[in-house]
BAVEXDREN-885301 format. One record per residue (C-alpha): residue in one letter; x, y, z. Coordinates in steps of 0.2 Angstrom, whole numbers, plus 5000, padded with zeros to 4 digits. Example, Ala and Ser with C-alpha at 12.3 -4.5 7.8 and 13.67 -1.06 7.14 Angstrom:
BAVEXDREN-885301
A506249785039;S506849955036;
***
This chain:
BAVEXDREN-885301
M502350534937;A500550534939;I500550384922;A501850294930;T500850274946;I499150214938;V500050104927;S501050034940;R499250014951;V498349924937;T500049814932;G500149754952;L498349724951;L498249644935;S499749524942;K498549474958;V497149434946;L498349314936;L498949264954;V497249224960;A496749134943;A498149014945;L498248994964;G496549004968;I496149074986;G496648945000;T498148845006;L499248854991;N499249064989;D499049095006;S500848995007;Y501549104993;Q500449265000;A501449245019;A503049195010;S503149344998;T502649475012;L504449425021;P505549535010;T504649685010;M504349685032;I506249625034;N506949775020;E506249895031;L506549855046;L508449865039;L508550005029;G506650035020;G505750165036;I507350245041;L508050285021;T506350395017;S506650475032;V508250505037;A509250465019;I508650605007;P508850745017;L510750675020;L510750665000;V510050844996;R511450935012;A512850825006;E512650904987;K512551074992;E514151045005;D515150944998;G516750974987;D516250844974;G514350874974;G513950724986;E514650584975;S515650514988;Y514350545002;A513050434989;Q514350324985;W514550255005;L512650275007;I512450134992;S513950035002;M513350045018;G511650015012;T512249855001;A513249785018;I511849785032;L510749705016;G511949575013;V512149535029;G510349555035;T509549445018;V511049305022;L510249325042;A508449295034;V508649155023;A509649045037;C508149085047;A506849075035;P505848925047;L506049025061;L505149165051;T503949045045;A503448975063;L503349155068;F502049225055;I500849075055;A501148985073;D499748875075;S498748945061;P497848775056;N497548815039;A499248845033;N500748735027;R502148795038;D503548655026;L502848755009;V503148945018;T504548905023;A505148835004;F504448994996;A505349075007;Y507049005006;L506749054987;V505949254988;L507149285003;P508549354992;G507349454987;I507749605002;V509449664996;F508449734977;Y507249794988;G508349884997;L509549934982;T507850004974;A507550124988;L509450174987;I509750194970;S508050294972;A508450414986;V510050444975;L509150484959;N507750574968;A509150724976;R509750734960;H507850764952;V507750604943;F506150534948;G504850464932;L505950284930;P506050254950;T504150284949;W504150174930;A505250014941;P503949924952;V503049914933;L504549804929;N504449714943;N502249684939;V502449634923;V504049494924;V502849424939;M501349414925;L502549324915;V502949194927;L501449164933;G501049124914;V502449004914;Y501548924929;W500148914921;L500648794905;L501548684917;P500948514920;G500148464937;E500048544951;I500948584966;T501348444979;L500948484996;N501348335003;P502748325005;V503248484996;S504948484989;M506148624985;T506448554968;D504648574963;T504748664946;H503148754952;V504048804969;L505448864959;V504548934945;L503249054956;G504949064972;L506249124959;G505349214948;T504649334962;A506449354965;L506749394951;G505549534947;V505949614963;A507949604955;V507349684938;Q506649834946;A508349874955;M509449834940;V508249934928;L508950104939;I510750074937;P511050144919;A509650304922;L511050324940;R512450314926;K511550444916;T511650594930;G513750574928;F513650454945;R515150354947;F514850194962;K516450174971;W516450054987;R516650185002;F516350105020;G516550185038;W515550315049;D515250465040;S514750585056;R513250675048;L512250505051;A512350545070;E511650705069;F509950605064;G510150465073;G508750505086;L507750505071;A508350345064;F507850255082;W506050325082;V505850295062;L506250115066;L505250095078;Y504050145070;V504150005057;G504449885069;L502849905073;G502249885059;F503049735057;A502349675073;S500649705069;M500849635051;T501449475059;V499949455074;L498649485055;T499349355044;N499549235062;V497649265064;A497149255044;T497949105043;H496549045052;G495549035040;D495648965024;G496149085010;A495749235021;L497449315020;T497349315002;A495549385001;F496449495013;N497849565004;F497049564988;Q495449674994;W496949795003;L497749814987;I496149884976;A495750004991;Q497550074987;V497350094970;P496350244973;Y497450324986;G499050284979;V498550394962;L497350554973;G497950524989;V499750504987;S499750624974;L498750774987;L500250705000;T501850734987;A501050914985;L500650965003;M502350915008;P503251035005;K502251165009;M502051115025;S503851075028;R504151255023;A502951305036;A503651225048;A505351285047;N504751465047;N503851415062;D502251465053;N500951365062;D499451455054;A499851405039;I500051215046;V498451215052;R497751305035;D498751145022;L498051005036;L496351075033;F496551065014;G497050905016;N496150835026;R494450915016;M495350865001;S495450665004;S493850685009;I493150744993;L494250664981;L494050474989;M492450494999;P491650424983;F492850284979;S492350224997;V490650214995;L490650144974;M492049984985;T490749984996;V489049954986;S489649864975;G491249774984;V490649614979;A490549644961;I492149704961;G492949544968;L491849454955;A492649554942;A494449554946;F494549384953;G492949254950;F493649154936;G495149004938;R495448914951;S494749064963;G493149064955;E491549114959;E491949074978;G493649174979;G492949314972;T491349344982;A492749314996;V494049464991;G492449564985;L491549535002;A492849615012;L493149774999;S491449805002;L491449805023;S492849895024;A492849995013;F492550155024;G494250145031;L495150225015;V494550395020;P495150405037;Y496850305031;A497250455021;I496850585036;T498150465046;L499450455034;L499350665033;Q499250685050;L500850595053;R501750695039;V501150865048;F502350785063;Y503650735052;A503750915042;M504150975062;K505450865063;D504550755077;A504850585074;R504150515091;T502350565090;P502250465073;T502850325082;L501850345098;I500350365089;Q500850215079;A500950105095;L499250145098;I498550115080;V499549945083;A498749925100;V497049945096;R497449855078;I498049685086;G496549695099;L495549705086;L496049555075;Y496249435090;F494549475095;F493949435078;L494849265078;A493949265094;V492449255089;A492249235070;E492349075061;P493649035050;E492849095032;Q492549255041;L494149315046;A494449395030;V493049515033;G493749535052;V495549565049;S494949695034;L493849785048;A495249785061;M496249855048;S495050005045;L494350045063;S496450065068;F496250205055;V494750285062;F495650275079;G497150345071;A496450495064;V495350525079;V497050495089;G498050615079;Q496850755075;V496850775096;W498650775096;L498750905084;R497351015092;F498551005108;R500051035096;L499551175084;G498051225091;R496351255085;L496151155071;R494351205062;T493951025067;G492151055064;F492451105045;T493450955041;V491950855050;W490650965041;T491450935022;I491650725028;C489850745031;L489550815016;T490450675003;V489750545012;V487850615009;A488250664989;S489050494988;A487650374996;V486350474985;A487450474969;F487750284972;A486250244977;V485650294962;A486750234951;K486650054963;G484850044958;A484950064939;A486149924940;V485049804947;L483549854936;L484849824921;L485249674926;G483549604931;V482949644915;I484249584906;G484749414916;F486749394912;S486849204917;N488749234920;P489049304939;V490949364931;V490049444914;A488349534928;A489849584940;W490849664926;V489249754921;E488749814935;V490349884939;V490649984925;L488950064926;V489050114942;T490750174942;L490250274928;V488650334935;G488950364952;L490750454950;P490150594941;L488550604950;A489450614967;F490550764962;G489350834952;L488150844971;L489750894981;A489751044966;A488051064966;F488451074989;R489651214983;V490951144994;P492451254991;E493851134985;M492751104972;K492651294963;P494451264953;A493751104946;I492051194943;A492851354932;K494051254923;I492451144917;N491551324912;R492951404903;L492951234894;V491051244889;R491251424882;R492751394872;R491651254861;
***
């Protein structure tokens, strides 16, 4: 699963690199980004958010209690889910112009007709996103985890092939007037939907291998009523996220290329969290759930403290790396093709100035999982409401004070600052719920990781500046790649080495492992 996650992140980043190279950073890419975000958001509203919190526990319970091992219940879940997704997809496609108007509103740099054209083509992906989640839930309940983790890789591969076809097409998309029959529009839109369809369809053979046989089943299952309250709060949580992203998209499209720059810097920032933070969260969630089931608050606090400290230790060095060399990372990843040096710099600058939000983001998600482990879906939604309120306020603040070309940085800062706020609120809320959390210990660890990472990457950045000054690369993209590689290779080992030198307790297992390996040699 870890390898699949890494490959998924890398291929996802590569597909975005090709997208920027093919479309550049401007109105065209912003329009595509705005439209391609719609299927995922609507799927979450219809089913996705509820599925992650409700469906898997239901499936596990049905597997234990039902005489057929939960197969009829799984059939019912897929049937009802498909019906809901189908109706939602039809309505979304019919309302594509309204969704476009909601998303981009009065944005002066958005092309409403182009967003609508893309939306008509990509919105059918809603049903495939939902099916991916449904089938993955059934597979996970049957202890199959590998293929659902690999499925997004196939989606990324399809998108990369589609972009290759797009690049080979003669001419460019006509923006005035926009035509649904434009080959460029059809290739991008239908190709995006095809990638999501492949992601869903590849899971069907794996489901059959488990012995599952599908049969349409409709109606109401009484067990779902038990989770009605939980589903309501989860749905409200997702709805708040939808409102937040709607405002963010609206604000970002006031600046040419701001939405694309934000999306791509967010994608880069998510790579270390997706590999390290998600793995940590996955390992801790069962422990916290068992502790909550036993009403062992002390164990929950220990797990929370460990998770907060490990989030800082694992992710702070990457946060500082992206801060000191964010511009170089943006140039290295996106500074070629139609994007050029200007587009790569825009992504890199947004990444550099907002990377401080990576650790608060991980801590906030961990805190919310603590509430879910205690079967409390209400509190995470209330915290989400506060985070979204702060984020929306910051978004409109940056819209009012920033120049259009600065909005990529503005929306990125709004996102990171809202997670800093969320981490503080979550910690205070848990303090009232669980008692003493040893917050000072967490803060001390964060301070140590900041100092170690800052010293390490100051040295690494200095070495990179000296090397680039001596060699003097004429191509800025090549120079950026040299800086990224050198700063990473020098900074990360030095940062973790300093943490070991500071005798951070969580580093002891790694040090012991290294010592054992050295002794063997």
